[in-house]
N, C-alpha and C positions, 0 to 999 in steps of 0.2 A: 753260670760262671765256670770257666774252664782254666783253673790255675795250673801252670806247668813250671815247677821250680827249677832253677839252674843255680848251683852253688859255686861261688868263686872263693877259693881258699887263699886269702891274703892276710897278712898280719893285721890284727885289730888295733886301730889307733884310738888314743884317748880323745875325749871331746864329745860334743853333741852329735846328734844323728840327723839334724836338719840339713837338707841339701842347700848349698849356696847357689846363687843364681848362675855362677860359672859352671857348676856341675850340671845343673839342669840344662843349660845351653849346650854343654858338651854331649850329654846323652841324647838330647833332642836332635842334634846334628847327626849323630850316629844312626838314629832311628829313621830320619826323614827319607833317605833313599830306599831303605828296606820297606817302609810302609807304602811309599809311592809305587814301587814295583808290584805290590800286592793290592793296590787300590784301597788301602785302609787309612785311617786317621789316628793320630795320637789323642786319646780322650783325657788321660790324666797321667801324672808322673809324680811319685812321692817316695820318700825314704823315711822309714820309721821302724823301730824295733829290729834293726839289722836286716831289713828287707827293702830292696829296691823294687818297687811295684810299678810296673808299666801296664797301663790299661789302654787297649786299642779297640777301635770300633769301625764299623762300616760308615760311609758317608750318609748323612740324613736322607731318608727316603729310599734307602736300599732295600730290596725285597728279602734279603737274607742277612744273617748275622755272621760273626766271625766263627770259623770252624776250628776243630782241634788241630788239623794239619797246619793251618796258618799260625796258630799259637805256637806249635812246636818249632816251626821254621823260624819265626821271629826270635824265639828264645835262643835257638842255636846260633843264628847270625849275629844277634846283639851280644851274646856271650863271647863269641869269637872277637868282636870288636873291643869289648872290655878287656879281654885277655891281652890284646895287642896294645892297649892303652892303659897300663896298670895304674896310672895316676888319675884316671878320669873320675873314679869314685874311691875315696880313701877308705882303707880298712877292709875287714872281712865282712862279706854280706851275702845274702841270697837274692838272686834275681828271679822275680816272679812276673810272668807275662800273663795277662788275663783279659777277659772281655767284661763290659760293664754289667751284664745281666739284665733282668727285667726291671729291677728297681735300681736306679742310678743315683749315686751320690752327686750332689751339686755343690761344687766348691768354688767355681770361678764364674765370672760374668758370661763367658762363652758357654759354660754348661747350662746356665739358665736360659740363654738365648736359644740354644739348640732344642730345649724341651718346652718351648711355648706351645700351649694347647693341650698340655698333659696335666694330670692330677699330681700335686706335690704336697709334701708336709714340710714345715719349716719350724725350727726352734730358734728363737732369738736370744741373743746374749743378755738382753735387758728388756723389760716390759715396754711395749709401745701401745698407747691407748688402752692400757689395762690387759694387754695380751702378751704372752710369750710364745704361744704356739699358734700356728696358722695351718689350715688344711683346706685345699680347694684347687681350683683350676688356674694354672698359670696363664694369665692373659697377655702379658707383655713383659719385656725385660730390656734394660739398657746396660751400659757399663757401670752404672752406679745404683740403679733402683730396679725393682720388679713389682708387678701388680698381680695380685691373686684374688679371684672371686671365691669367697668363703663358702664351704659346703653347708654350714649350719644356718646361714642367713642370706646368702646370695649377695652380701655386701662386698664391694671391691675395696681392697686395702693395698696401699702402696708402702713398701718398706725398703730401707737402704740395704744393699747387699753387704755393706760393711758391718751391719748389725747381726748378720746371720751366724749362728753358732753351729747349726747342723741342718742340712736340707737334703731331700731325696725325692725322686719320682715315686709314685704309687701305681703299681700295676692293677688295673681294674678288670676283674674277670667278668665276662659277659654272662649274665644269668640265663639259665635254660629252664623252661617250665618243667615241673615235676611230671613224671610219666602219666600219672592218673589225674592230673589237674585239668580244670576246664579248658585252659589255654592249650594244653597238649592234645586233648580230645578234639577241640575245634580245628587245630592245625592238621591233625590226621584225617578228619572228616573232609576238610577242604582239599587235601592232597588226593584222597580217594575219589572225590567227585571230579577233580580235574583229569585224573587218569582214565576214568570211566567215560567221560564225555569226549575226550580227544580221540582223533583218528589220524592215521598216517596217510600220506598221499596215495600209497599203494592200496590201502584198504578202501579208500574212496573210489579208486579206479575199478577195483574188483566189484564194488557194490553197484557201479554203473553197468 
């Protein structure tokens, strides 16, 4: 994750810190042409603790992620737009533009739909069939429900997204065999055998 803060010094207003839908719409409208030019997408937008946090991502299936130069450019351009529209977000706040990272928070139906096929963990606001925590492979998702295949039993569980208290993807590291393990020795032996028995076309021509 590459957070690059940009501070806007405006008078702090009294009241809550939750963004109204009009503020979300305004900031999203500012961001859309910026992200379109960079071929990026708005992943999430939230305001808490005096921080306006904008999370951007590459389109699904992209070979690379968001780089620091793109983060810096978005911060600068969006900060300029907010300076020119002082009433877009009330009060004094910090603008933070970041990328989702390897493990992504899932807060909206769109987030769940985007991560189908990945491992996730879910904490529910209330028990469902005796469970409050789910961990497994996200099999499918709709606007209202998601289905996960549990790691511990291979059972599939459908749960309403409205019941989700917290959810995120889980990055799974591919295990590598230990250097002196049987698997590593077998792999090395197979590689040596392949290199010894193979010959190039030039070598075959010289042999003839």
